[in-house]
KEMIDREN-88759 format. One record per residue (C-alpha): x, y, z; residue in three letters. Coordinates in steps of 0.2 Angstrom, whole numbers, padded with zeros to 4 digits, always signed. Example, Ala and Ser with C-alpha at 12.3 -4.5 7.8 and 13.67 -1.06 7.14 Angstrom:
KEMIDREN-88759
+0062-0022+0039Ala
+0068-0005+0036Ser
end
This chain:
KEMIDREN-88759
+0058-0282-0182Unk
+0048-0267-0186Unk
+0040-0268-0169Unk
+0057-0269-0161Unk
+0064-0254-0170Unk
+0048-0244-0166Unk
+0050-0249-0148Unk
+0068-0244-0147Unk
+0064-0227-0155Unk
+0050-0224-0143Unk
+0062-0229-0128Unk
+0075-0218-0135Unk
+0064-0203-0136Unk
+0057-0206-0119Unk
+0075-0207-0112Unk
+0080-0191-0121Unk
+0065-0182-0114Unk
+0068-0189-0096Unk
+0087-0184-0097Unk
+0083-0167-0103Unk
+0070-0165-0089Unk
+0082-0171-0075Unk
+0095-0160-0082Unk
+0084-0145-0080Unk
+0078-0150-0063Unk
+0096-0152-0058Unk
+0100-0134-0064Unk
+0085-0127-0055Unk
+0089-0136-0039Unk
+0107-0129-0040Unk
+0101-0112-0043Unk
+0089-0114-0028Unk
+0103-0120-0017Unk
+0114-0105-0022Unk
+0099-0093-0018Unk
+0096-0101-0001Unk
+0115-0100+0004Unk
+0115-0081-0002Unk
+0099-0079+0007Unk
+0107-0084+0023Unk
+0120-0071+0021Unk
+0109-0057+0019Unk
+0092-0062+0027Unk
+0088-0062+0046Unk
+0072-0071+0041Unk
+0055-0065+0037Unk
+0051-0048+0046Unk
+0032-0050+0047Unk
+0019-0059+0038Unk
+0026-0073+0027Unk
+0022-0091+0020Unk
+0023-0106+0032Unk
+0026-0121+0021Unk
+0020-0138+0027Unk
+0032-0151+0018Unk
+0020-0165+0023Unk
+0007-0158+0011Unk
+0018-0149-0002Unk
+0017-0159-0019Unk
+0031-0150-0027Unk
+0020-0142-0041Unk
+0031-0126-0040Unk
+0015-0115-0043Unk
+0020-0104-0027Unk
+0037-0100-0034Unk
+0030-0093-0050Unk
+0017-0081-0044Unk
+0027-0071-0031Unk
+0029-0052-0037Unk
+0044-0050-0026Unk
+0055-0062-0035Unk
+0064-0077-0027Unk
+0056-0077-0010Unk
+0052-0096-0013Unk
+0061-0109-0022Unk
+0060-0128-0025Unk
+0073-0139-0016Unk
+0072-0158-0015Unk
+0055-0157-0024Unk
+0047-0146-0010Unk
+0045-0127-0009Unk
+0056-0118+0003Unk
+0059-0100+0008Unk
+0076-0093+0002Unk
+0074-0074+0003Unk
+0062-0072+0018Unk
+0066-0054+0021Unk
+0059-0049+0004Unk
+0042-0056+0008Unk
+0029-0042+0011Unk
+0014-0053+0013Unk
+0006-0054-0005Unk
-0001-0071+0000Unk
-0003-0076-0018Unk
+0008-0091-0015Unk
-0005-0097-0002Unk
-0020-0093-0014Unk
-0012-0103-0028Unk
-0007-0118-0018Unk
-0019-0132-0024Unk
-0017-0143-0008Unk
-0017-0130+0006Unk
+0001-0133+0010Unk
+0005-0114+0013Unk
-0003-0103+0026Unk
+0002-0085+0030Unk
+0009-0082+0047Unk
+0017-0069+0057Unk
+0036-0069+0061Unk
+0042-0077+0077Unk
+0042-0066+0093Unk
+0061-0064+0091Unk
+0058-0055+0074Unk
+0042-0046+0081Unk
+0049-0038+0096Unk
+0044-0021+0090Unk
+0027-0027+0084Unk
+0012-0023+0095Unk
+0003-0038+0102Unk
-0013-0041+0092Unk
-0028-0053+0093Unk
-0035-0060+0077Unk
-0047-0045+0078Unk
-0033-0033+0077Unk
-0036-0028+0096Unk
-0021-0023+0106Unk
-0018-0027+0124Unk
-0030-0013+0128Unk
-0048-0018+0126Unk
-0057-0009+0112Unk
-0041-0001+0106Unk
-0036-0008+0088Unk
-0022-0007+0076Unk
-0024-0009+0058Unk
-0012-0008+0043Unk
+0007-0009+0042Unk
+0010-0004+0060Unk
+0003-0021+0065Unk
+0016-0030+0055Unk
+0008-0031+0038Unk
+0012-0022+0023Unk
+0002-0020+0007Unk
-0013-0009+0003Unk
-0024-0024+0001Unk
-0021-0029+0019Unk
-0024-0012+0026Unk
-0040-0010+0017Unk
-0046-0027+0023Unk
-0041-0025+0041Unk
-0049-0008+0042Unk
-0066-0015+0035Unk
-0065-0030+0047Unk
-0060-0020+0062Unk
-0076-0009+0060Unk
-0087-0025+0058Unk
-0080-0031+0075Unk
-0084-0014+0083Unk
-0101-0013+0075Unk
-0105-0031+0082Unk
-0099-0025+0099Unk
-0110-0010+0099Unk
-0125-0020+0093Unk
-0123-0031+0108Unk
-0124-0016+0119Unk
-0141-0010+0112Unk
-0152-0003+0125Unk
-0138+0004+0136Unk
-0138+0023+0139Unk
-0127+0033+0126Unk
-0119+0050+0128Unk
-0120+0063+0114Unk
-0102+0068+0117Unk
-0095+0051+0115Unk
-0091+0044+0098Unk
-0092+0026+0093Unk
-0075+0026+0086Unk
-0060+0038+0083Unk
-0049+0033+0069Unk
-0031+0040+0069Unk
-0023+0041+0052Unk
-0030+0044+0035Unk
-0019+0032+0025Unk
-0026+0016+0016Unk
-0031+0008+0032Unk
-0038+0024+0040Unk
-0048+0028+0024Unk
-0055+0010+0024Unk
-0059+0011+0042Unk
-0068+0027+0041Unk
-0078+0023+0025Unk
-0084+0006+0034Unk
-0089+0016+0049Unk
-0100+0027+0037Unk
-0107+0011+0030Unk
-0112+0005+0047Unk
-0119+0022+0052Unk
-0107+0024+0067Unk
-0103+0040+0075Unk
-0085+0043+0071Unk
-0071+0056+0068Unk
-0055+0053+0059Unk
-0039+0063+0064Unk
-0023+0065+0054Unk
-0008+0076+0057Unk
-0003+0076+0038Unk
-0012+0073+0021Unk
-0025+0061+0015Unk
-0016+0045+0008Unk
-0003+0043+0022Unk
+0013+0034+0016Unk
+0006+0033-0002Unk
+0005+0052-0003Unk
+0024+0053+0001Unk
+0029+0042-0014Unk
+0038+0050-0028Unk
+0027+0057-0042Unk
+0021+0043-0054Unk
+0027+0029-0043Unk
+0019+0013-0048Unk
+0009+0006-0033Unk
+0006-0013-0033Unk
-0012-0018-0027Unk
-0022-0033-0027Unk
-0041-0035-0030Unk
-0050-0030-0014Unk
-0067-0026-0007Unk
-0067-0007-0004Unk
-0080+0001+0007Unk
-0093+0012-0001Unk
-0086+0006-0018Unk
-0086-0013-0020Unk
-0073-0024-0029Unk
-0058-0014-0034Unk
-0049-0025-0047Unk
-0034-0015-0053Unk
-0017-0023-0049Unk
-0005-0009-0054Unk
-0008+0010-0055Unk
+0001+0026-0051Unk
+0002+0035-0035Unk
-0009+0049-0042Unk
-0022+0038-0049Unk
-0024+0029-0033Unk
-0025+0044-0022Unk
-0038+0051-0035Unk
-0048+0036-0033Unk
-0048+0037-0014Unk
-0053+0055-0015Unk
-0068+0051-0027Unk
-0074+0038-0016Unk
-0072+0049+0000Unk
-0081+0064-0008Unk
-0096+0052-0013Unk
-0097+0046+0005Unk
-0095+0063+0013Unk
-0080+0057+0022Unk
-0073+0070+0034Unk
-0056+0071+0041Unk
-0048+0083+0053Unk
-0031+0086+0046Unk
-0017+0094+0056Unk
-0022+0086+0072Unk
-0008+0075+0079Unk
-0014+0063+0093Unk
-0002+0066+0108Unk
-0010+0055+0121Unk
-0024+0042+0123Unk
-0031+0038+0140Unk
-0044+0026+0145Unk
-0056+0030+0160Unk
-0063+0018+0173Unk
-0079+0019+0163Unk
-0071+0011+0148Unk
-0072+0028+0138Unk
-0056+0034+0129Unk
-0050+0052+0129Unk
-0040+0056+0113Unk
-0030+0072+0115Unk
-0023+0083+0101Unk
-0016+0101+0102Unk
-0033+0107+0096Unk
-0045+0097+0108Unk
-0051+0081+0116Unk
-0062+0067+0109Unk
-0071+0055+0119Unk
-0075+0038+0111Unk
-0079+0020+0115Unk
-0066+0013+0103Unk
-0050+0019+0095Unk
-0043+0012+0079Unk
-0024+0017+0076Unk
-0020+0017+0057Unk
-0004+0027+0059Unk
+0007+0018+0047Unk
+0025+0012+0052Unk
+0037+0024+0045Unk
+0034+0039+0057Unk
+0047+0053+0057Unk
+0062+0052+0045Unk
+0077+0044+0054Unk
+0092+0056+0054Unk
+0110+0051+0053Unk
+0117+0063+0066Unk
+0130+0069+0053Unk
+0138+0086+0054Unk
+0129+0098+0043Unk
+0113+0088+0042Unk
+0103+0103+0046Unk
+0108+0112+0030Unk
+0093+0117+0019Unk
+0100+0106+0005Unk
+0098+0090+0015Unk
+0081+0082+0013Unk
+0072+0066+0017Unk
+0058+0065+0005Unk
+0058+0067-0014Unk
+0041+0071-0023Unk
+0046+0079-0040Unk
+0062+0072-0047Unk
+0060+0082-0063Unk
+0062+0099-0053Unk
+0080+0095-0051Unk
+0091+0096-0067Unk
+0110+0099-0070Unk
+0113+0096-0051Unk
+0126+0086-0042Unk
+0116+0075-0030Unk
+0120+0062-0016Unk
+0107+0049-0011Unk
+0110+0040+0005Unk
+0102+0023+0008Unk
+0101+0005+0001Unk
+0082+0002+0001Unk
+0069+0003-0012Unk
+0065+0021-0008Unk
+0083+0027-0010Unk
+0086+0017-0026Unk
+0070+0023-0034Unk
+0074+0041-0029Unk
+0092+0039-0036Unk
+0085+0032-0053Unk
+0072+0046-0054Unk
+0085+0059-0051Unk
+0098+0051-0062Unk
+0086+0051-0078Unk
+0084+0070-0077Unk
+0094+0081-0088Unk
+0112+0085-0083Unk
+0111+0077-0066Unk
+0126+0068-0058Unk
+0119+0056-0045Unk
+0129+0046-0032Unk
+0121+0033-0022Unk
+0130+0030-0006Unk
+0126+0013+0004Unk
+0135+0007+0019Unk
+0135-0011+0015Unk
+0144-0020+0001Unk
+0129-0025-0009Unk
+0110-0022-0010Unk
+0101-0035+0000Unk
+0083-0029+0004Unk
+0076-0023-0012Unk
+0063-0028-0024Unk
+0068-0039-0039Unk
+0062-0026-0052Unk
+0072-0013-0043Unk
+0088-0024-0042Unk
+0087-0026-0061Unk
+0083-0007-0065Unk
+0097+0000-0054Unk
+0110-0012-0063Unk
+0103-0004-0080Unk
+0105+0013-0073Unk
+0123+0010-0067Unk
+0127+0002-0084Unk
+0120+0018-0093Unk
+0130+0030-0081Unk
+0114+0037-0074Unk
+0119+0033-0056Unk
+0136+0030-0048Unk
+0134+0018-0033Unk
+0147+0018-0020Unk
+0146+0004-0008Unk
+0154+0002+0009Unk
+0152+0021+0011Unk
+0145+0033+0024Unk
+0143+0052+0024Unk
+0153+0060+0038Unk
+0149+0078+0034Unk
+0138+0089+0024Unk
+0145+0106+0018Unk
+0137+0120+0008Unk
+0144+0115-0008Unk
+0151+0098-0005Unk
+0149+0082+0005Unk
+0163+0071+0014Unk
+0161+0053+0012Unk
+0170+0039+0021Unk
+0174+0025+0008Unk
+0182+0009+0014Unk
+0190+0019+0029Unk
+0196+0034+0018Unk
+0188+0051+0017Unk
+0184+0060+0001Unk
+0176+0077-0003Unk
+0164+0077-0017Unk
+0156+0093-0025Unk
+0137+0093-0021Unk
+0121+0103-0023Unk
+0108+0092-0014Unk
+0107+0077-0003Unk
+0092+0065+0000Unk
+0093+0053+0015Unk
+0083+0037+0015Unk
+0087+0029+0032Unk
+0070+0023+0036Unk
+0058+0031+0049Unk
+0056+0031+0068Unk
+0041+0021+0070Unk
+0028+0027+0083Unk
+0034+0014+0096Unk
+0037+0026+0110Unk
+0019+0033+0108Unk
+0012+0016+0108Unk
+0021+0011+0124Unk
+0017+0028+0132Unk
-0002+0024+0130Unk
+0001+0006+0137Unk
+0000-0005+0122Unk
+0009-0022+0124Unk
+0022-0028+0112Unk
+0027-0045+0105Unk
+0018-0054+0091Unk
+0011-0071+0093Unk
+0022-0085+0086Unk
+0011-0092+0073Unk
+0025-0101+0063Unk
+0020-0118+0069Unk
+0002-0114+0068Unk
-0010-0129+0070Unk
-0026-0120+0072Unk
-0043-0128+0069Unk
-0046-0115+0055Unk
-0030-0118+0046Unk
-0033-0137+0047Unk
-0051-0135+0040Unk
-0045-0124+0026Unk
-0031-0136+0021Unk
-0043-0151+0022Unk
-0056-0142+0011Unk
-0042-0139-0002Unk
-0036-0157-0002Unk
-0054-0163-0004Unk
-0057-0151-0018Unk
-0040-0157-0027Unk
-0045-0175-0025Unk
-0063-0172-0032Unk
-0056-0163-0047Unk
end
């Protein structure tokens, strides 16, 4: 009898835990399905690098869904990992790293999504031999990717130069010209110094590229990365100022020289294989060119009447310089939301955020949470389904749900993205259209997957 009672109690406890587990799994699956349906409404799919999940290998451990810094890019459906908010993915690749069986590989978007992405080989070489593109211009975001690509690109160039040893050289010809001094350009240049290459780096703006244009004290997400002339850089989150200070320290130690204020206007390749890089200040001849231009380019304008007024700006650096002002921020991306929140927390500011759509759909999870808190506290007033139709000296005119209204205003910031240097790339002959790697079955991918599976079995 005692054994029977003990058995029944044990069976009851097991049943209770099982039912509780199944209930949680049902809720999680329902939440994932809801996210997937919502993702279909707002997402056109991954825009660049993103995870490709092989359901045949996925074991449903859910590790990939828990490490993504961007929120619910991935979810579990039917015991398998799936992409639900693909457009949020910016290529952290942590999901692929944490997968114990190699079911996830990082691939580029399909050609339909990559029509404005230059065609690149695995060595980051364009359709023009010895002309390379590194960083976000090639379709990959993240400082980690930019640093890695710049380093690897120079390694490729150094190997090619080594194979040419013994061939005559010209004192006026560089081994490589690096265009851009952002994360990718700095990494490329420092690696060139390490490899003792004859190089020159050109930039039309300031050292730091896109990062230098971030608002003051903006937190920058990084990943551990091997930084040329420094070694392993392990910090994962630091301010814009700290990151730029780190770069400058390393650059000074390496005697890195950059020619600022030189915008590259044209690049031509001669029959002898030598490139001529033209700027307003001169010409540079080189055997290789690395374009690390970034993707944002020039700020995109709205074409609205009054947009040329001095009070209309496209870049916010010091939010605390503006107090007791009536401010309009236009845009629905992370930059617009971060600017609106930064301005909204300054003394006496009245901040309106105007967005043309009915809801935010392409912002980081942490920004989605923070903007809701700012709205709740009255720091930012968000007006959806609205567009500016005119900027006046002391006011702005918005069209809201088809009706216009005039609002008192002191300053306007527009965050409508940038005009990428697509025209320049096409002008110099770079081909466009990324490879479709979404169904990759390459030898390297298979070998990496098999290695992980073998390791999982042995452990």
